[in-house]
N, CA, C and O atoms as a CHARMM CRD file, in Angstrom:
* protein
*
  356
    1    1 MET  N    -16.16300  20.42800  -4.65000 PROA 1      0.00000
    2    1 MET  CA   -14.86700  19.95200  -4.20100 PROA 1      0.00000
    3    1 MET  C    -15.05200  19.55500  -2.73400 PROA 1      0.00000
    4    1 MET  O    -15.62400  20.37000  -2.01000 PROA 1      0.00000
    5    2 VAL  N    -14.66500  18.48400  -2.25300 PROA 2      0.00000
    6    2 VAL  CA   -14.67200  17.95800  -0.90000 PROA 2      0.00000
    7    2 VAL  C    -13.58700  18.55300  -0.12400 PROA 2      0.00000
    8    2 VAL  O    -12.49400  18.64900  -0.68300 PROA 2      0.00000
    9    3 SER  N    -13.71000  18.95100   1.02900 PROA 3      0.00000
   10    3 SER  CA   -12.75100  19.50100   1.96200 PROA 3      0.00000
   11    3 SER  C    -11.68100  18.41600   2.32800 PROA 3      0.00000
   12    3 SER  O    -12.00400  17.26200   2.60700 PROA 3      0.00000
   13    4 THR  N    -10.41600  18.85200   2.30800 PROA 4      0.00000
   14    4 THR  CA    -9.28000  17.89100   2.72500 PROA 4      0.00000
   15    4 THR  C     -9.59700  17.46800   4.14200 PROA 4      0.00000
   16    4 THR  O     -9.47500  16.27100   4.40400 PROA 4      0.00000
   17    5 ASP  N     -9.98100  18.28700   5.06900 PROA 5      0.00000
   18    5 ASP  CA   -10.21300  18.06100   6.36200 PROA 5      0.00000
   19    5 ASP  C    -11.28300  16.94700   6.49200 PROA 5      0.00000
   20    5 ASP  O    -11.11500  16.02000   7.28400 PROA 5      0.00000
   21    6 PHE  N    -12.33400  17.04100   5.74500 PROA 6      0.00000
   22    6 PHE  CA   -13.39800  15.93400   5.81300 PROA 6      0.00000
   23    6 PHE  C    -12.79200  14.68400   5.31800 PROA 6      0.00000
   24    6 PHE  O    -12.96200  13.65200   5.96800 PROA 6      0.00000
   25    7 LEU  N    -12.06500  14.67600   4.17200 PROA 7      0.00000
   26    7 LEU  CA   -11.41300  13.38500   3.69300 PROA 7      0.00000
   27    7 LEU  C    -10.51600  12.82500   4.80700 PROA 7      0.00000
   28    7 LEU  O    -10.53400  11.60500   4.97400 PROA 7      0.00000
   29    8 ARG  N     -9.73700  13.58500   5.58400 PROA 8      0.00000
   30    8 ARG  CA    -8.95600  13.06200   6.57800 PROA 8      0.00000
   31    8 ARG  C     -9.69600  12.40500   7.75500 PROA 8      0.00000
   32    8 ARG  O     -9.23300  11.48000   8.42200 PROA 8      0.00000
   33    9 GLN  N    -11.03500  13.04900   7.96000 PROA 9      0.00000
   34    9 GLN  CA   -11.86100  12.42800   9.05700 PROA 9      0.00000
   35    9 GLN  C    -12.42000  11.14200   8.66900 PROA 9      0.00000
   36    9 GLN  O    -12.64900  10.28400   9.52100 PROA 9      0.00000
   37   10 ILE  N    -12.68600  10.93200   7.26100 PROA 10     0.00000
   38   10 ILE  CA   -13.02000   9.54400   6.70900 PROA 10     0.00000
   39   10 ILE  C    -11.97000   8.60100   6.95900 PROA 10     0.00000
   40   10 ILE  O    -12.26700   7.46600   7.33100 PROA 10     0.00000
   41   11 GLU  N    -10.60200   8.99100   6.77400 PROA 11     0.00000
   42   11 GLU  CA    -9.63600   8.08700   6.89500 PROA 11     0.00000
   43   11 GLU  C     -9.27500   7.83100   8.39100 PROA 11     0.00000
   44   11 GLU  O     -8.32500   7.09200   8.64900 PROA 11     0.00000
   45   12 GLY  N     -9.97800   8.40000   9.35800 PROA 12     0.00000
   46   12 GLY  CA    -9.72300   8.05100  10.81400 PROA 12     0.00000
   47   12 GLY  C     -8.95500   9.23000  11.57400 PROA 12     0.00000
   48   12 GLY  O     -8.67000   9.17100  12.77000 PROA 12     0.00000
   49   13 TYR  N     -8.68400  10.19800  10.82200 PROA 13     0.00000
   50   13 TYR  CA    -8.05200  11.36900  11.52200 PROA 13     0.00000
   51   13 TYR  C     -9.11000  12.12600  12.41600 PROA 13     0.00000
   52   13 TYR  O    -10.29100  12.21200  12.08100 PROA 13     0.00000
   53   14 GLY  N     -8.62400  12.64300  13.52000 PROA 14     0.00000
   54   14 GLY  CA    -9.49200  13.37600  14.41400 PROA 14     0.00000
   55   14 GLY  C     -8.93200  14.69500  14.74400 PROA 14     0.00000
   56   14 GLY  O     -7.71500  14.81500  14.60200 PROA 14     0.00000
   57   15 LEU  N     -9.59600  15.68700  15.15100 PROA 15     0.00000
   58   15 LEU  CA    -9.04600  16.95400  15.59300 PROA 15     0.00000
   59   15 LEU  C     -8.14000  16.76800  16.75300 PROA 15     0.00000
   60   15 LEU  O     -8.50900  16.05700  17.68700 PROA 15     0.00000
   61   16 THR  N     -6.92500  17.38300  16.76500 PROA 16     0.00000
   62   16 THR  CA    -6.03100  17.17200  17.84600 PROA 16     0.00000
   63   16 THR  C     -5.63400  18.55600  18.23300 PROA 16     0.00000
   64   16 THR  O     -5.37800  19.41900  17.39300 PROA 16     0.00000
   65   17 THR  N     -5.58600  18.75700  19.56600 PROA 17     0.00000
   66   17 THR  CA    -5.05100  20.08400  20.12800 PROA 17     0.00000
   67   17 THR  C     -3.88100  19.78800  21.05400 PROA 17     0.00000
   68   17 THR  O     -4.02600  18.89900  21.89300 PROA 17     0.00000
   69   18 ALA  N     -2.82200  20.40500  20.98000 PROA 18     0.00000
   70   18 ALA  CA    -1.70000  20.35300  21.75800 PROA 18     0.00000
   71   18 ALA  C     -1.31500  21.47900  22.42200 PROA 18     0.00000
   72   18 ALA  O     -1.10500  22.48100  21.73800 PROA 18     0.00000
   73   19 ARG  N     -1.15800  21.54400  23.74600 PROA 19     0.00000
   74   19 ARG  CA    -0.72300  22.68000  24.51800 PROA 19     0.00000
   75   19 ARG  C      0.77600  22.48600  24.74000 PROA 19     0.00000
   76   19 ARG  O      1.15600  21.56400  25.46200 PROA 19     0.00000
   77   20 ILE  N      1.61900  23.28800  24.16800 PROA 20     0.00000
   78   20 ILE  CA     3.04300  23.06700  24.24600 PROA 20     0.00000
   79   20 ILE  C      3.53500  24.19800  25.13700 PROA 20     0.00000
   80   20 ILE  O      3.29000  25.38100  24.89800 PROA 20     0.00000
   81   21 LEU  N      4.27000  23.75100  26.22000 PROA 21     0.00000
   82   21 LEU  CA     4.96100  24.66100  27.04600 PROA 21     0.00000
   83   21 LEU  C      6.49400  24.71900  26.75200 PROA 21     0.00000
   84   21 LEU  O      7.16800  23.69400  26.85800 PROA 21     0.00000
   85   22 TYR  N      7.00700  25.82300  26.41000 PROA 22     0.00000
   86   22 TYR  CA     8.45700  25.82600  26.09500 PROA 22     0.00000
   87   22 TYR  C      9.17400  26.97100  26.84300 PROA 22     0.00000
   88   22 TYR  O      8.55100  27.90900  27.34100 PROA 22     0.00000
   89   23 ARG  N     10.49100  26.84700  26.89200 PROA 23     0.00000
   90   23 ARG  CA    11.33700  27.87000  27.59300 PROA 23     0.00000
   91   23 ARG  C     11.66000  28.95100  26.59500 PROA 23     0.00000
   92   23 ARG  O     11.92600  28.65500  25.43000 PROA 23     0.00000
   93   24 ILE  N     11.64600  30.14100  27.00400 PROA 24     0.00000
   94   24 ILE  CA    12.06400  31.40600  26.12800 PROA 24     0.00000
   95   24 ILE  C     13.46900  31.30700  26.01600 PROA 24     0.00000
   96   24 ILE  O     14.11200  31.18600  27.05900 PROA 24     0.00000
   97   25 PRO  N     14.12100  31.34000  24.80800 PROA 25     0.00000
   98   25 PRO  CA    15.47200  31.15100  24.67300 PROA 25     0.00000
   99   25 PRO  C     16.45800  32.03300  25.59000 PROA 25     0.00000
  100   25 PRO  O     17.46800  31.59900  26.14300 PROA 25     0.00000
  101   26 ASP  N     15.98300  33.33600  25.64500 PROA 26     0.00000
  102   26 ASP  CA    16.82000  34.27400  26.32000 PROA 26     0.00000
  103   26 ASP  C     16.71900  34.29000  27.89900 PROA 26     0.00000
  104   26 ASP  O     17.56200  34.83400  28.61300 PROA 26     0.00000
  105   27 HSD  N     15.58300  33.62500  28.37100 PROA 27     0.00000
  106   27 HSD  CA    15.15400  33.59500  29.68100 PROA 27     0.00000
  107   27 HSD  C     14.75900  32.18700  30.03300 PROA 27     0.00000
  108   27 HSD  O     13.55200  31.94700  30.05800 PROA 27     0.00000
  109   28 ARG  N     15.57000  31.26700  30.29600 PROA 28     0.00000
  110   28 ARG  CA    15.16100  29.91100  30.39700 PROA 28     0.00000
  111   28 ARG  C     14.20200  29.54200  31.60400 PROA 28     0.00000
  112   28 ARG  O     13.53200  28.50900  31.60300 PROA 28     0.00000
  113   29 SER  N     14.19200  30.37500  32.53100 PROA 29     0.00000
  114   29 SER  CA    13.30100  30.09800  33.75000 PROA 29     0.00000
  115   29 SER  C     11.87500  30.54800  33.35800 PROA 29     0.00000
  116   29 SER  O     10.96100  30.27100  34.13500 PROA 29     0.00000
  117   30 VAL  N     11.61100  31.21900  32.21700 PROA 30     0.00000
  118   30 VAL  CA    10.30800  31.71200  31.87800 PROA 30     0.00000
  119   30 VAL  C      9.69100  30.63200  30.87100 PROA 30     0.00000
  120   30 VAL  O     10.36100  30.20100  29.93400 PROA 30     0.00000
  121   31 LEU  N      8.47000  30.24900  31.09700 PROA 31     0.00000
  122   31 LEU  CA     7.61700  29.33000  30.21300 PROA 31     0.00000
  123   31 LEU  C      6.67500  30.17200  29.38800 PROA 31     0.00000
  124   31 LEU  O      6.08500  31.13500  29.87800 PROA 31     0.00000
  125   32 GLN  N      6.52800  29.76400  28.01100 PROA 32     0.00000
  126   32 GLN  CA     5.72100  30.35400  27.24600 PROA 32     0.00000
  127   32 GLN  C      4.70900  29.23100  26.65400 PROA 32     0.00000
  128   32 GLN  O      5.16600  28.11100  26.42900 PROA 32     0.00000
  129   33 THR  N      3.47700  29.48500  26.42400 PROA 33     0.00000
  130   33 THR  CA     2.45300  28.60700  25.90700 PROA 33     0.00000
  131   33 THR  C      2.29700  28.75100  24.28200 PROA 33     0.00000
  132   33 THR  O      2.16400  29.85500  23.75300 PROA 33     0.00000
  133   34 TYR  N      2.32400  27.67100  23.63300 PROA 34     0.00000
  134   34 TYR  CA     1.88900  27.70000  22.21100 PROA 34     0.00000
  135   34 TYR  C      0.78700  26.55600  22.04800 PROA 34     0.00000
  136   34 TYR  O      0.94300  25.43400  22.53000 PROA 34     0.00000
  137   35 LEU  N     -0.39500  26.96000  21.29000 PROA 35     0.00000
  138   35 LEU  CA    -1.36800  25.99500  21.09100 PROA 35     0.00000
  139   35 LEU  C     -1.29800  25.58200  19.59500 PROA 35     0.00000
  140   35 LEU  O     -1.27900  26.40000  18.67600 PROA 35     0.00000
  141   36 TRP  N     -1.26000  24.15700  19.43300 PROA 36     0.00000
  142   36 TRP  CA    -1.12700  23.65200  18.03600 PROA 36     0.00000
  143   36 TRP  C     -2.36700  22.90600  17.86300 PROA 36     0.00000
  144   36 TRP  O     -2.80500  22.20800  18.77800 PROA 36     0.00000
  145   37 GLN  N     -3.01400  23.02500  16.63000 PROA 37     0.00000
  146   37 GLN  CA    -4.13700  22.23500  16.36900 PROA 37     0.00000
  147   37 GLN  C     -4.15900  21.81900  14.91600 PROA 37     0.00000
  148   37 GLN  O     -3.98600  22.64700  14.02100 PROA 37     0.00000
  149   38 ASP  N     -4.39300  20.41800  14.65700 PROA 38     0.00000
  150   38 ASP  CA    -4.53700  19.87000  13.30200 PROA 38     0.00000
  151   38 ASP  C     -5.21000  18.55700  13.44500 PROA 38     0.00000
  152   38 ASP  O     -5.50600  18.10000  14.54900 PROA 38     0.00000
  153   39 TYR  N     -5.46600  17.91200  12.24800 PROA 39     0.00000
  154   39 TYR  CA    -6.06600  16.50200  12.28700 PROA 39     0.00000
  155   39 TYR  C     -4.94000  15.52200  12.32900 PROA 39     0.00000
  156   39 TYR  O     -3.98100  15.61200  11.56400 PROA 39     0.00000
  157   40 ASP  N     -5.05600  14.64700  13.16800 PROA 40     0.00000
  158   40 ASP  CA    -4.06100  13.62200  13.46800 PROA 40     0.00000
  159   40 ASP  C     -4.62000  12.25300  13.89400 PROA 40     0.00000
  160   40 ASP  O     -5.77700  12.18100  14.30800 PROA 40     0.00000
  161   41 LEU  N     -3.84000  11.17500  13.80700 PROA 41     0.00000
  162   41 LEU  CA    -4.24600   9.85700  14.12700 PROA 41     0.00000
  163   41 LEU  C     -3.86800   9.57200  15.55400 PROA 41     0.00000
  164   41 LEU  O     -2.68400   9.60100  15.89100 PROA 41     0.00000
  165   42 ALA  N     -4.82600   9.29800  16.39900 PROA 42     0.00000
  166   42 ALA  CA    -4.51300   8.70900  17.76900 PROA 42     0.00000
  167   42 ALA  C     -4.16800   7.20200  17.75900 PROA 42     0.00000
  168   42 ALA  O     -4.81100   6.49800  16.98000 PROA 42     0.00000
  169   43 PRO  N     -3.32300   6.68800  18.45600 PROA 43     0.00000
  170   43 PRO  CA    -2.67200   7.21200  19.70000 PROA 43     0.00000
  171   43 PRO  C     -1.22300   7.63300  19.34800 PROA 43     0.00000
  172   43 PRO  O     -0.50200   8.16400  20.19200 PROA 43     0.00000
  173   44 ASP  N     -0.81700   7.38500  18.08900 PROA 44     0.00000
  174   44 ASP  CA     0.54800   7.59700  17.82500 PROA 44     0.00000
  175   44 ASP  C      0.85800   9.09600  17.39500 PROA 44     0.00000
  176   44 ASP  O      1.99200   9.54100  17.57200 PROA 44     0.00000
  177   45 PHE  N     -0.10300   9.84400  16.85300 PROA 45     0.00000
  178   45 PHE  CA     0.09800  11.27100  16.59700 PROA 45     0.00000
  179   45 PHE  C      1.21900  11.45600  15.57200 PROA 45     0.00000
  180   45 PHE  O      2.20400  12.10200  15.93000 PROA 45     0.00000
  181   46 PRO  N      1.17300  10.97900  14.39000 PROA 46     0.00000
  182   46 PRO  CA     2.29400  11.16100  13.61500 PROA 46     0.00000
  183   46 PRO  C      2.50700  12.56500  13.07100 PROA 46     0.00000
  184   46 PRO  O      3.63200  12.97000  12.77700 PROA 46     0.00000
  185   47 VAL  N      1.39000  13.31100  12.94200 PROA 47     0.00000
  186   47 VAL  CA     1.48000  14.86400  12.46400 PROA 47     0.00000
  187   47 VAL  C      2.08900  15.66300  13.59100 PROA 47     0.00000
  188   47 VAL  O      2.90800  16.55300  13.36100 PROA 47     0.00000
  189   48 LEU  N      1.67200  15.33300  14.86500 PROA 48     0.00000
  190   48 LEU  CA     2.23000  16.15300  15.96900 PROA 48     0.00000
  191   48 LEU  C      3.63700  15.79700  16.11600 PROA 48     0.00000
  192   48 LEU  O      4.46100  16.70200  16.24200 PROA 48     0.00000
  193   49 GLN  N      4.00400  14.55700  16.11400 PROA 49     0.00000
  194   49 GLN  CA     5.52300  14.05000  16.17900 PROA 49     0.00000
  195   49 GLN  C      6.30200  14.78800  15.11900 PROA 49     0.00000
  196   49 GLN  O      7.39700  15.26500  15.42100 PROA 49     0.00000
  197   50 LYS  N      5.82000  14.91700  13.90800 PROA 50     0.00000
  198   50 LYS  CA     6.53900  15.59000  12.93500 PROA 50     0.00000
  199   50 LYS  C      6.77000  17.08700  13.09500 PROA 50     0.00000
  200   50 LYS  O      7.75300  17.67900  12.64700 PROA 50     0.00000
  201   51 PHE  N      5.74000  17.65900  13.79500 PROA 51     0.00000
  202   51 PHE  CA     5.70800  19.15400  14.08700 PROA 51     0.00000
  203   51 PHE  C      6.75700  19.26700  15.32600 PROA 51     0.00000
  204   51 PHE  O      7.53200  20.22300  15.36200 PROA 51     0.00000
  205   52 LEU  N      6.76600  18.33100  16.27900 PROA 52     0.00000
  206   52 LEU  CA     7.65300  18.56400  17.44800 PROA 52     0.00000
  207   52 LEU  C      9.13100  18.22800  17.06400 PROA 52     0.00000
  208   52 LEU  O     10.05700  18.71400  17.71400 PROA 52     0.00000
  209   53 ALA  N      9.34200  17.40700  16.02400 PROA 53     0.00000
  210   53 ALA  CA    10.63100  17.07700  15.53000 PROA 53     0.00000
  211   53 ALA  C     11.07800  18.45600  14.78600 PROA 53     0.00000
  212   53 ALA  O     12.20400  18.90300  15.00700 PROA 53     0.00000
  213   54 PHE  N     10.30200  19.03600  14.01900 PROA 54     0.00000
  214   54 PHE  CA    10.54400  20.31300  13.41900 PROA 54     0.00000
  215   54 PHE  C     11.00300  21.34200  14.46500 PROA 54     0.00000
  216   54 PHE  O     12.04100  21.98100  14.29300 PROA 54     0.00000
  217   55 TRP  N     10.22800  21.49900  15.54400 PROA 55     0.00000
  218   55 TRP  CA    10.33800  22.42000  16.62300 PROA 55     0.00000
  219   55 TRP  C     11.74800  22.20900  17.28200 PROA 55     0.00000
  220   55 TRP  O     12.47800  23.17500  17.50400 PROA 55     0.00000
  221   56 LYS  N     12.09600  20.98500  17.57300 PROA 56     0.00000
  222   56 LYS  CA    13.41400  20.72600  18.24400 PROA 56     0.00000
  223   56 LYS  C     14.62700  20.91000  17.29300 PROA 56     0.00000
  224   56 LYS  O     15.73500  21.23900  17.71700 PROA 56     0.00000
  225   57 ARG  N     14.35400  20.67600  15.96300 PROA 57     0.00000
  226   57 ARG  CA    15.49100  20.83100  15.06600 PROA 57     0.00000
  227   57 ARG  C     15.61600  22.31300  14.71900 PROA 57     0.00000
  228   57 ARG  O     16.74400  22.78900  14.59700 PROA 57     0.00000
  229   58 GLU  N     14.45000  23.13300  14.53800 PROA 58     0.00000
  230   58 GLU  CA    14.60600  24.51000  13.95000 PROA 58     0.00000
  231   58 GLU  C     14.51000  25.66500  14.86300 PROA 58     0.00000
  232   58 GLU  O     15.03200  26.73700  14.55600 PROA 58     0.00000
  233   59 LEU  N     13.82300  25.48900  16.04600 PROA 59     0.00000
  234   59 LEU  CA    13.51000  26.57100  16.81100 PROA 59     0.00000
  235   59 LEU  C     14.31300  26.49500  18.14400 PROA 59     0.00000
  236   59 LEU  O     14.67300  25.40500  18.58800 PROA 59     0.00000
  237   60 ASP  N     14.58000  27.64300  18.75900 PROA 60     0.00000
  238   60 ASP  CA    15.52900  27.79800  19.80800 PROA 60     0.00000
  239   60 ASP  C     14.88400  27.50500  21.17600 PROA 60     0.00000
  240   60 ASP  O     15.58100  27.15900  22.13000 PROA 60     0.00000
  241   61 GLY  N     13.62200  27.63800  21.26100 PROA 61     0.00000
  242   61 GLY  CA    12.97200  27.47400  22.66600 PROA 61     0.00000
  243   61 GLY  C     12.77000  25.99100  22.84600 PROA 61     0.00000
  244   61 GLY  O     12.04800  25.32300  22.10600 PROA 61     0.00000
  245   62 PRO  N     13.51700  25.46700  23.97300 PROA 62     0.00000
  246   62 PRO  CA    13.37400  24.09600  24.27000 PROA 62     0.00000
  247   62 PRO  C     12.15700  23.69600  24.84100 PROA 62     0.00000
  248   62 PRO  O     11.66400  24.45100  25.67900 PROA 62     0.00000
  249   63 LEU  N     11.54100  22.59300  24.53400 PROA 63     0.00000
  250   63 LEU  CA    10.23900  22.06800  25.03100 PROA 63     0.00000
  251   63 LEU  C     10.29000  21.81200  26.43800 PROA 63     0.00000
  252   63 LEU  O     11.28300  21.27600  26.93100 PROA 63     0.00000
  253   64 HSD  N      9.22700  22.17700  27.17600 PROA 64     0.00000
  254   64 HSD  CA     9.08700  21.94900  28.57400 PROA 64     0.00000
  255   64 HSD  C      8.19800  20.71700  28.66800 PROA 64     0.00000
  256   64 HSD  O      8.59300  19.72400  29.28000 PROA 64     0.00000
  257   65 SER  N      6.99800  20.75900  28.07200 PROA 65     0.00000
  258   65 SER  CA     5.85300  19.66800  28.10000 PROA 65     0.00000
  259   65 SER  C      4.86200  19.88600  26.99400 PROA 65     0.00000
  260   65 SER  O      4.71200  20.95600  26.40400 PROA 65     0.00000
  261   66 VAL  N      4.19600  18.77200  26.76600 PROA 66     0.00000
  262   66 VAL  CA     3.16100  18.76800  25.78000 PROA 66     0.00000
  263   66 VAL  C      1.95800  18.05400  26.37200 PROA 66     0.00000
  264   66 VAL  O      2.07300  16.98300  26.96800 PROA 66     0.00000
  265   67 ARG  N      0.82600  18.66500  26.19500 PROA 67     0.00000
  266   67 ARG  CA    -0.41200  18.04400  26.74000 PROA 67     0.00000
  267   67 ARG  C     -1.37600  17.93100  25.38600 PROA 67     0.00000
  268   67 ARG  O     -1.54200  18.87400  24.61200 PROA 67     0.00000
  269   68 VAL  N     -1.91900  16.75800  25.24800 PROA 68     0.00000
  270   68 VAL  CA    -2.61000  16.45100  24.03400 PROA 68     0.00000
  271   68 VAL  C     -4.08300  16.23800  24.35500 PROA 68     0.00000
  272   68 VAL  O     -4.43600  15.62100  25.36000 PROA 68     0.00000
  273   69 ALA  N     -4.90500  16.74700  23.50800 PROA 69     0.00000
  274   69 ALA  CA    -6.37100  16.33900  23.57700 PROA 69     0.00000
  275   69 ALA  C     -6.84700  15.97500  22.09400 PROA 69     0.00000
  276   69 ALA  O     -6.60200  16.69000  21.12200 PROA 69     0.00000
  277   70 HSD  N     -7.49900  14.87200  22.04700 PROA 70     0.00000
  278   70 HSD  CA    -7.91800  14.40000  20.75300 PROA 70     0.00000
  279   70 HSD  C     -9.35400  13.90700  20.73300 PROA 70     0.00000
  280   70 HSD  O     -9.83300  13.38900  21.74200 PROA 70     0.00000
  281   71 SER  N    -10.06900  14.05400  19.59400 PROA 71     0.00000
  282   71 SER  CA   -11.48400  13.72500  19.54600 PROA 71     0.00000
  283   71 SER  C    -11.83100  12.39900  19.94100 PROA 71     0.00000
  284   71 SER  O    -12.92100  12.17000  20.46500 PROA 71     0.00000
  285   72 CYS  N    -10.89300  11.41600  19.70700 PROA 72     0.00000
  286   72 CYS  CA   -11.12200  10.12200  20.11100 PROA 72     0.00000
  287   72 CYS  C    -10.90900   9.89300  21.55000 PROA 72     0.00000
  288   72 CYS  O    -11.57000   9.03900  22.14100 PROA 72     0.00000
  289   73 LEU  N     -9.97000  10.65200  22.17900 PROA 73     0.00000
  290   73 LEU  CA    -9.74100  10.50800  23.50300 PROA 73     0.00000
  291   73 LEU  C    -10.81300  11.21500  24.46000 PROA 73     0.00000
  292   73 LEU  O    -11.03800  10.75800  25.58100 PROA 73     0.00000
  293   74 ILE  N    -11.43200  12.29700  23.98700 PROA 74     0.00000
  294   74 ILE  CA   -12.43700  13.13600  24.66200 PROA 74     0.00000
  295   74 ILE  C    -13.50700  13.30700  23.70100 PROA 74     0.00000
  296   74 ILE  O    -13.24700  13.92200  22.66700 PROA 74     0.00000
  297   75 LYS  N    -14.70900  12.83900  23.89700 PROA 75     0.00000
  298   75 LYS  CA   -15.87600  13.33600  23.05200 PROA 75     0.00000
  299   75 LYS  C    -17.29200  12.91400  23.76200 PROA 75     0.00000
  300   75 LYS  O    -17.41900  12.04100  24.62100 PROA 75     0.00000
  301   76 PRO  N    -18.27800  13.69300  23.23400 PROA 76     0.00000
  302   76 PRO  CA   -19.42600  13.40400  24.00100 PROA 76     0.00000
  303   76 PRO  C    -19.93000  12.03800  23.68700 PROA 76     0.00000
  304   76 PRO  O    -19.51800  11.39400  22.72200 PROA 76     0.00000
  305   77 ALA  N    -20.95800  11.55100  24.64300 PROA 77     0.00000
  306   77 ALA  CA   -21.49200  10.28800  24.47500 PROA 77     0.00000
  307   77 ALA  C    -22.43800  10.28100  23.23400 PROA 77     0.00000
  308   77 ALA  O    -23.08800  11.25800  22.86500 PROA 77     0.00000
  309   78 GLU  N    -22.43300   9.09800  22.66000 PROA 78     0.00000
  310   78 GLU  CA   -23.23500   8.83100  21.45000 PROA 78     0.00000
  311   78 GLU  C    -24.58500   8.30700  21.73100 PROA 78     0.00000
  312   78 GLU  O    -24.75200   7.47000  22.61800 PROA 78     0.00000
  313   79 PHE  N    -25.54700   8.75900  21.02000 PROA 79     0.00000
  314   79 PHE  CA   -26.91900   8.19300  21.39000 PROA 79     0.00000
  315   79 PHE  C    -27.40700   7.60800  19.98300 PROA 79     0.00000
  316   79 PHE  O    -27.11500   8.10600  18.89600 PROA 79     0.00000
  317   80 LEU  N    -28.20000   6.46900  20.18000 PROA 80     0.00000
  318   80 LEU  CA   -28.76000   5.85900  19.10900 PROA 80     0.00000
  319   80 LEU  C    -30.31600   6.04300  19.23800 PROA 80     0.00000
  320   80 LEU  O    -30.83700   5.97200  20.35100 PROA 80     0.00000
  321   81 SER  N    -31.03000   6.26900  18.15700 PROA 81     0.00000
  322   81 SER  CA   -32.48300   6.33700  18.25400 PROA 81     0.00000
  323   81 SER  C    -33.04400   4.77900  18.22000 PROA 81     0.00000
  324   81 SER  O    -32.59800   3.84700  17.55100 PROA 81     0.00000
  325   82 VAL  N    -34.13300   4.78000  19.12600 PROA 82     0.00000
  326   82 VAL  CA   -34.76200   3.46600  19.30800 PROA 82     0.00000
  327   82 VAL  C    -36.06500   3.42300  18.46200 PROA 82     0.00000
  328   82 VAL  O    -36.79300   4.41500  18.48000 PROA 82     0.00000
  329   83 ASN  N    -36.40600   2.32700  17.71600 PROA 83     0.00000
  330   83 ASN  CA   -37.54600   2.23000  16.87800 PROA 83     0.00000
  331   83 ASN  C    -38.68700   1.59600  17.41100 PROA 83     0.00000
  332   83 ASN  O    -39.73200   1.57300  16.76100 PROA 83     0.00000
  333   84 GLY  N    -38.57800   0.97200  18.75800 PROA 84     0.00000
  334   84 GLY  CA   -39.50300   0.25000  19.39400 PROA 84     0.00000
  335   84 GLY  C    -39.37000   0.24600  20.93600 PROA 84     0.00000
  336   84 GLY  O    -38.39500   0.72800  21.51300 PROA 84     0.00000
  337   85 VAL  N    -40.41100  -0.32700  21.55300 PROA 85     0.00000
  338   85 VAL  CA   -40.31700  -0.44000  23.01600 PROA 85     0.00000
  339   85 VAL  C    -40.68000  -1.94200  23.38800 PROA 85     0.00000
  340   85 VAL  O    -41.63900  -2.56500  22.93300 PROA 85     0.00000
  341   86 LEU  N    -39.78000  -2.39200  24.25700 PROA 86     0.00000
  342   86 LEU  CA   -39.93200  -3.81300  24.75400 PROA 86     0.00000
  343   86 LEU  C    -40.14600  -3.77500  26.18800 PROA 86     0.00000
  344   86 LEU  O    -39.30500  -3.29200  26.94600 PROA 86     0.00000
  345   87 THR  N    -41.35900  -4.31900  26.62600 PROA 87     0.00000
  346   87 THR  CA   -41.76000  -4.33900  28.11600 PROA 87     0.00000
  347   87 THR  C    -41.52100  -5.72500  28.62300 PROA 87     0.00000
  348   87 THR  O    -42.03300  -6.66800  28.02100 PROA 87     0.00000
  349   88 LEU  N    -40.74700  -5.93100  29.73400 PROA 88     0.00000
  350   88 LEU  CA   -40.50000  -7.15900  30.40600 PROA 88     0.00000
  351   88 LEU  C    -41.27600  -7.07700  31.73700 PROA 88     0.00000
  352   88 LEU  O    -41.22900  -6.04600  32.40700 PROA 88     0.00000
  353   89 HSD  N    -42.00000  -8.16700  32.13300 PROA 89     0.00000
  354   89 HSD  CA   -42.68700  -8.17800  33.43300 PROA 89     0.00000
  355   89 HSD  C    -41.93700  -9.19700  34.28700 PROA 89     0.00000
  356   89 HSD  O    -42.29700  -9.41800  35.44400 PROA 89     0.00000
């Protein structure tokens, strides 16, 4: 059986991490951090948008800010192997 995460990567999804800062409902001047991670499509992030809509609709802690990192936005350089050498004089 193939992993659903692998199938999503084949479809173009990449690992997305969001650092969500929100205000504690009883103490609005205090910020709390929540880390969210799932596979999502950059640059629209429909899965993250759905989660944030749920947060605003169902949870009491109002959002302060959201910082997003995605595998397409930040990733190591890619290297290709070379099968020959060309010398120019």
